[in-house]
C-alpha positions in Angstrom: 10.9 4.9 30.6 9.4 6.7 27.7 9.2 5.0 24.3 8.0 6.6 21.1 4.9 5.2 19.4 5.1 3.6 16.0 4.8 6.1 13.2 1.5 4.5 11.9 -0.1 5.2 15.3 1.4 8.6 15.9 0.3 9.9 12.4 -3.1 8.4 12.3 -5.3 11.1 10.7 -6.7 13.5 13.3 -8.9 15.4 10.8 -10.4 14.6 7.4 -7.7 16.8 5.8 -5.0 14.4 7.1 -6.5 11.5 5.1 -4.3 10.7 2.0 -5.7 9.8 -1.4 -9.4 9.3 -0.7 -10.7 12.7 -1.9 -13.7 11.1 -3.7 -15.0 9.7 -0.4 -14.2 12.8 1.7 -16.2 15.0 -0.7 -19.3 12.8 -0.3 -19.0 12.8 3.5 -18.5 16.6 3.6 -21.5 17.2 1.4 -23.5 14.8 3.6 -22.8 16.9 6.6 -23.5 20.1 4.8 -26.9 18.8 3.6 -27.6 17.2 7.0 -28.2 13.8 5.4 -26.5 11.3 7.6 -27.1 7.6 6.7 -27.5 5.0 9.5 -24.9 2.6 8.0 -21.6 3.1 6.2 -19.4 0.3 4.7 -15.8 1.1 3.8 -14.1 -1.4 1.4 -10.5 -1.6 0.2 -7.1 -3.1 0.9 -5.5 -2.9 4.3 -3.8 0.3 5.6 -5.5 2.9 3.4 -7.8 4.6 5.9 -11.0 2.6 6.3 -11.2 2.6 10.1 -9.5 6.0 10.3 -12.3 7.6 8.3 -14.8 5.8 10.4 -13.3 7.1 13.7 -13.2 10.6 12.3 -16.9 10.2 11.5 -17.6 9.2 15.1 -15.9 12.4 16.2 -17.9 14.5 13.7 -21.2 13.0 14.9 -20.5 13.2 18.7 -18.4 16.4 19.0 -19.9 18.6 21.7 -19.9 21.7 19.5 -22.4 19.9 17.2 -22.6 17.6 14.1 -19.8 18.9 11.9 -17.2 17.8 9.4 -14.6 19.7 11.4 -14.8 18.3 15.0 -13.1 20.5 17.6 -10.7 17.8 18.9 -10.6 19.4 22.4 -14.0 18.6 23.9 -14.4 15.7 26.3 -16.1 13.6 23.6 -13.4 14.1 21.0 -10.6 13.4 23.4 -12.3 10.2 24.7 -12.9 9.0 21.2 -9.3 9.7 20.3 -8.2 7.7 23.4 -10.6 4.8 22.6 -12.6 5.0 25.8 -15.8 6.8 24.7 -18.7 4.9 26.2 -21.0 5.3 23.3 -18.5 4.1 20.7 -18.2 0.3 20.4 -15.4 -0.9 18.2 -14.9 -4.6 17.6 -12.8 -6.8 15.2 -15.0 -9.4 13.6 -12.0 -11.6 13.1 -12.0 -12.4 16.8 -15.8 -12.0 17.5 -17.4 -13.8 14.6 -19.8 -16.1 16.4 -23.5 -15.4 16.7 -23.2 -15.2 20.5 -20.7 -12.4 20.2 -22.9 -10.4 17.9 -26.0 -10.9 20.1 -24.0 -9.7 23.1 -22.7 -6.8 21.1 -26.2 -5.6 20.0 -28.2 -6.4 23.1 -27.9 -2.7 24.2 -28.9 -1.2 20.9 -32.3 -0.4 22.4 -30.9 1.9 25.1 -30.2 5.6 24.4 -26.6 6.8 24.3 -25.2 7.8 27.7 -22.9 10.7 26.9 -22.8 11.2 23.1 -25.4 12.2 20.6 -25.2 8.8 18.9 -24.4 5.3 19.9 -22.0 4.1 17.2 -20.8 0.5 16.3 -17.7 0.0 14.3 -17.1 -3.5 13.1 -13.7 -4.1 11.4 -13.3 -7.0 8.9 -17.0 -7.5 8.9 -16.8 -10.1 6.2 -15.4 -12.5 8.9 -18.9 -12.8 10.5 -20.7 -16.1 10.2 -23.9 -16.4 8.2 -26.0 -16.5 11.4 -24.2 -13.4 12.7 -25.0 -11.5 9.6 -28.7 -12.5 10.0 -28.7 -11.2 13.6 -27.0 -8.0 12.4 -29.5 -7.6 9.6 -32.4 -7.6 12.0 -31.0 -4.5 13.7 -29.7 -2.9 10.5 -33.1 -3.1 8.9 -34.6 -0.3 11.1 -32.1 0.8 13.8 -33.1 3.5 16.3 -32.4 7.1 15.1 -29.6 7.4 17.7 -27.7 4.4 16.4 -25.1 4.4 13.6 -23.1 1.6 12.1 -19.7 1.7 10.4 -18.3 -1.4 8.8 -14.8 -2.0 7.3 -13.8 -4.9 5.0 -11.0 -6.1 2.9 -13.1 -8.7 1.2 -16.3 -7.2 0.0 -17.5 -10.3 -1.9 -18.1 -12.2 1.3 -20.7 -9.8 2.6 -24.3 -10.8 1.9 -26.1 -8.6 -0.6 -28.9 -8.1 2.0 -26.4 -6.3 4.2 -24.8 -4.4 1.3 -28.2 -3.0 0.2 -28.7 -1.4 3.6 -25.4 0.5 3.7 -23.7 3.4 1.9 -20.8 1.7 0.2 -17.5 3.4 -0.3 -14.5 1.9 -2.2 -11.2 3.2 -0.9 -8.4 3.3 -3.5 -4.9 2.0 -3.1 -2.6 5.0 -2.7 -0.3 6.1 -5.5 3.5 6.0 -5.0 3.7 9.8 -5.2 1.0 10.2 -2.6 2.8 7.9 -0.2 6.2 9.5 -1.0 5.0 13.1 -0.2 3.4 12.0 3.1 6.6 10.2 4.2 8.6 13.3 3.4 6.2 15.4 5.5 6.3 13.0 8.4 10.0 12.5 8.5 10.8 16.2 8.1 8.5 16.8 11.1 10.2 14.0 13.1 13.7 15.4 12.2 14.7 12.2 10.6 17.4 12.4 7.9 16.5 10.6 4.7 17.4 10.2 1.0 14.7 10.6 -1.6 15.6 7.4 -3.3 15.2 5.5 -0.1 11.7 6.9 0.5 10.9 6.0 -3.1 11.8 2.4 -2.5 9.8 2.3 0.7 6.8 3.8 -1.1 7.0 1.2 -3.9 7.3 -1.7 -1.4 4.2 -0.5 0.5 2.1 -1.6 -2.4 -0.4 1.2 -2.0 -0.8 1.0 1.8 0.0 4.0 3.9 0.2 1.9 7.1 2.6 -0.5 5.5 4.8 2.4 4.3 5.0 3.8 7.8 5.8 0.4 9.4 8.5 -0.1 6.8 9.8 3.4 7.5 10.0 2.6 11.2 12.0 -0.5 10.4 14.4 1.5 8.2 14.8 4.2 10.9 15.8 1.5 13.4 18.1 -0.2 11.0 19.8 3.1 10.1 20.0 4.3 13.7 17.8 7.4 12.9 19.0 7.9 9.3 17.3 6.4 6.2 19.7 5.9 3.2 19.2 4.1 -0.1 21.8 1.5 0.9 19.9 0.7 4.2 16.6 0.2 2.4 18.2 -1.9 -0.3 19.7 -4.2 2.3 16.5 -4.3 4.2 14.5 -5.6 1.2 17.4 -7.5 -0.4 17.3 -5.2 -3.3 20.0 -5.3 -5.9 22.2 -2.4 -7.1 21.0 -1.6 -10.7 24.5 -1.8 -11.9 24.5 -5.6 -11.6 21.4 -6.1 -13.8 22.4 -3.4 -16.2 25.9 -4.8 -16.7 24.5 -8.2 -17.4 22.1 -6.8 -20.1 25.0 -4.8 -21.6 27.3 -7.8 -21.8 24.6 -10.0 -23.2 23.4 -7.6 -25.9 26.9 -6.4 -26.8 28.1 -10.1 -27.2 30.5 -10.4 -24.3 29.4 -13.8 -23.1 32.6 -14.5 -21.1 31.8 -11.4 -19.0 28.2 -12.6 -18.5 29.5 -15.8 -17.0 32.0 -13.9 -14.8 29.3 -11.6 -13.5 27.0 -14.5 -12.7 29.9 -16.1 -10.8 30.3 -12.8 -8.8 26.6 -12.6 -8.2 26.5 -16.2 -7.0 29.4 -15.5 -4.5 27.5 -12.5 -3.1 24.5 -14.8 -2.3 21.9 -12.3 -3.6 18.4 -13.1 -4.8 18.3 -14.5 -8.3 14.6 -13.7 -9.0 15.2 -10.1 -7.9 18.0 -10.0 -10.5 15.6 -11.3 -13.2 12.9 -8.8 -12.2 15.5 -6.0 -12.4 16.5 -6.9 -15.9 12.9 -7.0 -17.0 12.3 -3.6 -15.5 15.4 -2.2 -17.3 14.2 -3.5 -20.7 10.9 -1.7 -20.0 12.8 1.5 -19.4 14.9 1.0 -22.6 11.6 0.6 -24.5 10.4 3.9 -23.1 13.6 5.6 -24.2 13.2 4.2 -27.7 9.6 5.5 -27.9 10.9 9.0 -26.9 9.3 8.9 -23.5 12.4 10.1 -21.7 10.2 12.0 -19.2 9.5 8.7 -17.6 13.1 8.3 -16.6 13.3 11.8 -15.1 10.7 10.8 -12.5 12.6 7.7 -11.4 14.8 7.9 -8.4 16.6 4.8 -9.3 18.7 6.2 -12.1 21.7 8.4 -11.9 22.8 10.4 -14.9 25.5 7.7 -15.5 23.0 4.8 -15.5 20.7 6.8 -17.8 23.4 7.3 -20.3 24.1 3.6 -20.4 20.4 2.9 -21.0 20.4 5.4 -23.8 23.4 3.6 -25.4 21.6 0.2 -25.3 18.4 1.8 -26.7 20.3 3.2 -29.7 22.1 -0.1 -30.3 19.1 -2.4 -30.6 15.8 -2.0 -32.3 12.4 -1.8 -30.7 11.3 -5.3 -31.8 14.4 -6.9 -30.3 13.7 -5.2 -26.9 10.2 -6.7 -27.0 11.7 -10.1 -27.8 14.2 -10.0 -25.0 11.5 -8.8 -22.6 9.3 -11.8 -23.5 12.3 -14.2 -23.1 13.0 -12.9 -19.5 9.3 -12.8 -18.7 8.9 -16.4 -19.7 12.0 -17.3 -17.8 10.5 -15.9 -14.6 7.4 -18.1 -15.1 9.6 -21.2 -15.7 12.3 -20.4 -13.1 11.0 -22.8 -10.4 11.3 -25.7 -13.0 14.9 -25.1 -13.8 17.6 -27.2 -12.1 18.6 -24.0 -10.3 17.7 -20.4 -10.5 21.1 -19.6 -11.8 20.8 -22.1 -14.6 17.4 -20.8 -15.6 18.7 -17.2 -15.8 21.9 -18.3 -17.6 20.0 -20.1 -20.3 17.7 -17.2 -20.9 20.7 -14.8 -21.3 22.4 -17.3 -23.7 19.2 -17.3 -25.7 19.3 -13.5 -25.9 23.0 -13.6 -26.8 22.4 -16.0 -29.6 19.5 -13.9 -30.9 21.6 -10.8 -30.8 24.6 -12.6 -32.5 22.3 -13.9 -35.3 21.1 -10.4 -36.0 24.7 -9.3 -36.6 25.3 -12.1 -39.1 
C-alpha cells in the first residue's frame, strides 16, 4: 500500500533556488563556484529546521555531478540520483549525537587516505557536530589540518559555542538565519497549492507563527493540520490544534475592564473557566491586544492591515478602545499584565492571578474617571 511522504521530506530543497531565506549564504557559495575557490571544510550553524544539512547535501551534488563542478547540478546523472537517495558511496553522512565516541570517529575517518571510488570528491557530513567528545574533536582535527585534495568536510550544528576554536578556525563558518513569518507563509502557500490542499490564509499564518522560524517545523505542523482537518486546513482546526483562543474572548475582557463593567468581567471569566481553556494563553492574548492598541494610537494602522487575526469588526473595536484611553494608560495596563504573567505561577490559581490583575486595571481606570 502506498503512503505519501511527510511534507518536510517531499519538499526538501532539490536546488539552491529552493532554499528559503538564506540568500546571504547562497550568494557566497555561488561566487565560490564561479571563482573555482572551494574550501575543504564548511560549518553551517543555526537553529533546527532552517536548511543546514539541506545546503550541505546540495553542495555534495554540486561537487560530484557528472557534468562537472557546478552550482546547478543536473539532478539526472547517476551521482546526483544516488546522492538524492542517500546511497552514494563517496558521501558519508553521520549524526554526531549517536556517534560521538572517539572510536566512532576513528572508524569514520580511517578511509580518508583512500581515493573516492565513484565521485570526484569523498565528502563527510557530520550533523550536530558539537556533540562530539573532546578526544573525538582532537582526532578530527588531525585530519582537518591538511586533508587530501579529494576530501571535503561539511559540519552542521545548533550549538556553535561547544565547538573548539581550533576546529572553527579551519572551517568556513556560515550562520543561517531563522526564517521570517512571511517567508514561511509564502512557502506554505506554494506547497499546499501544489498539493491541492485547501487552506485558509489565517490558518497558515498561525502555523507560520508557531514554527518559530523553522521551515521543517512549519511543514510538520502543516502535516498535522492536514490530518486533523481531513485534507482541509481551516483557522478553527489550527486554533484547536494549538489550544489557541478566539480573540473575541480576550478583547471582550479588555473592553469590559477598561469600560468599567466589572460584573461582565467576572461573568466572562466564569464562562472561560467552564470552557476549560488555557489561562496563560488568555493573558498572552490580552498583552498582544494592548500592543496593537498602542500601535493604533501611534498612527501605525498599517501594522493591523498585515495581521490575519483581525477582521474588520475586531479592528473597529480596537480603534474604539484606542480612542477611549490615553497612550500612558495603555503602557500601564501592558506592564500590569506583563508582570502578572511573570507572577502567575505564584498565584493560588491562574484564574485568581488574572482576576486580580484585571481588578487592578479596573481600579486604575475608575480612578482616572474620578
